[in-house]
N, C-alpha and C positions, 0 to 999 in steps of 0.2 A: 256667211253663205256666198255673197258676191265674190269675195276674194278667193274662195274655193273654186268656183266655176271659172273665174278669170284665168286660172292657171292649168286647167284641165285640158288635155289633148284627146284625140281620138285614137282608138285601137281598131284597126281594120281586121276584123275576126272572120276567118274562114276555116273552121275546124269542127271536129266532133267534141261534144261536151257530155260528160257523164251526169245522168239524172238518177238519183237513188230514191226509191219510193217504197212504202209499205205494200207488201204483196204476199198473200199466202201462196205456197207452192202447189196450188190446186192442180196445175197442169200435170204434176208428177203423179197424182192419183189416177190419171187416165191410163197409166202403164203398170199399176201395181198388180194387175192380173197376169202380167208377163214375167215379173221377177219380184223377189223380196229384198233386193239389194237397192237402197236409196241412191247409191252412186250410179246405178244403171238407170234408174228413173230420170236422174238429171241428164244422163247421156241421151236418152230417148227424147227428152224435151228439147235438147239442143239440135237433134236431128230433125225433129218436127219444125222448129223455128227456121232451120236452114233450107228446108224444101218449100216453105210458104211462099206465096207470091210476095214480091217486095211491097212494103207499105206505100200507100197512096200519098203522094205529095202534091199539094195544091196551093195556089196563091189565095184561094177562097175555100179553106177546108170545111167551114161550116156548111157551105152549099154543095161542094163537089165531092167531099170525102165519102167513100162507101161506108155504110153503117157497120159493116163487119170489121172495119179496121180498128180494133180495140187498142192497138199500139198507140194511135194518135191520142185517144182519150187518156190512157195511162201515162204516157211519157211527156205529153205537151199540154193537152187542153185543160186538165184538171184544175190547176191553180187559177186559170183565167175564168173558170165557171164557178169555183168555190173560193170566194175571197176569204183570206185569213190575215190576221195581224202577223207581221214578220219584221225583219230588220229594216226593210225599205218600204213597208206599207203599213198604214194604220188600220187596215182592214176594209177600206173603202174602194179598193181596186186590187186586182190580182197581180202578183209577181211570181215569175217562174225562176227557180234557182238551180244552177248546175255548176259543175266543177271540171277543172282541166284533167282530173284523173279520178279513177274509182277510189283510190286511197283517200283523197281529200273528201269525197262524199261520205266515207265511212266515219271520219273524224266529226264532220258537221252533223251527220244524222245521229250518231251515237250520243252526241251532247244533247240534242233536242229530245231524243228518246228517253234518256236517263234523267235529265234535269226537268224536262217538260212533262212528258206523258207519265212516266213512272213516278216522278216526284209529286205530281198533282194527285196521283192515286194512292200515294203512300206505299209504293211497292219497292223502294230503293234497296231494302234489306232482304228481299225475297229472291228466289231463283226464278228468273223469268226468260222465256225464249221468244224471239221475234224473227219473222221472216221478211226479207226485202228483195226487191228486184232492181237491177241497174240496167238502164238503157244508154246506148250512144245515140245522141241527137245532133244533127248537123246545124250549126249556127253560122249565118252569113250576115254580118251587120258591122256598121261603124259604131263602136260602143264608146261611151265616155270612160276614160281611163283613170281610175282612181288609185292605181296601185302605189304611186309615190306620194299621194296626197295626205296619208295618215301621219307623216312626220310633222306637218303643220296642223292637221285636224285629227288628233288621236281619237276623237269620239267616233270616227268612222269605224274603228275597230274595238269599240267598247264591248266587253264580253257579255253584258247583260242589259245595259240601258240603250235602247234603240231610238230615243227621242231625236237626237240630231240626224241620224240616218233616215228616219221617217220623213223628216223636213226635206232632206235631199231627194228622197223618193217622190215625195208629193210634187216637187218642182219638175222632176224628170217626167213624171206622169202627165202633168198639166201641159208641159210644153211639147209632148209627143215624141221624146227621144226613145229609141228602141231599147236602150238598156245600158248597163255599166259593167265594167270589169274591175275587180277589187282583190286585194289579198285576203286569203282565208283567215278568219279569226281563230279557228279551231286547229288549223294546221298551217303555220306561218310560211311553210315552203310551198304551199298550194295557192291556187287562185279560184275565185268564184265569179260566176256571171249571174247578174240579176237581169232578167229580161221582162220588159213591160209590153212588148208587141209580139204576139205569137207568129206573125207573118215572117219573122226572121228565123224561125225554127222549122226544121223539116226532117224527113227520113229517119224516124225513130226505129231503132234496132235493138233486140235483146242482146245484152252483154253477158250478164251472169246473175245467178241467184245467190243471195247471202243469208246467213243465219247468225243472229246476235244472241249470245247467251250471257246473262248477267249471273255471275256466280262468284262468291268469295271476294266481293269488292272489285271484281274485274269484268269488263265486257270482252268476251271472246268472240271473234269474227271468223266464220268459216265460209269458204268458197265451195269446198268439197265436204260433204258430211263427215264429221269426226276429225277433220284435219284443220288445226288452227292456222289461220292466215295472219290475223292482226290481234294483238291483245292491248287493251287500253285500261288504264287505271280509272275506275269510276270516280274516285276522289279527286282526280286531276282534271275532270271534265268541267 
């Protein structure tokens, strides 16, 4: 552990990060009396998002954020209020995960959806549909850069055993570092950010709505209803 941190540098991050969450497309239902076309529901939702006032950004969001700003709760605050076991947390504290691209979030979330949620429920062989929403969230932080560390510490990218990563996360949380940057396990060309301090996140904005369909051993991902965007082999997850 000490040798790992002794060689870690900082990455000065100032960029938008994609956050992919479970979300029913309920806002589309508000427009179903205007048209029967799901594509036009999505267009209406985008227009609605475009004309809304910009989300409130505060250095003290719990105190200052208006209660009606649901974007903050959905895109940023949820994991810090609802602690869960994850790659860099044993469940005793919250960690927020985002990626450099929407594509990387698809690979990451599809794995956890199929291997975790559906696997635990015994639904892997069934036809299942899930709806998700992706936000852009601004991240401004000096993050511990683990992107090159896996060559010496391969357990940082272990596909299923999070023991070592949780030890790393426990130290980062204890010492108060804002977060880390690492290679994506599910999409090696991508990068993930694990954030331990919500103060470095701001300005959540709706990016897109996604539909995941498990059918015939594949996960078909749609951005537009009925139009395949990404196809993943469930067996390869």
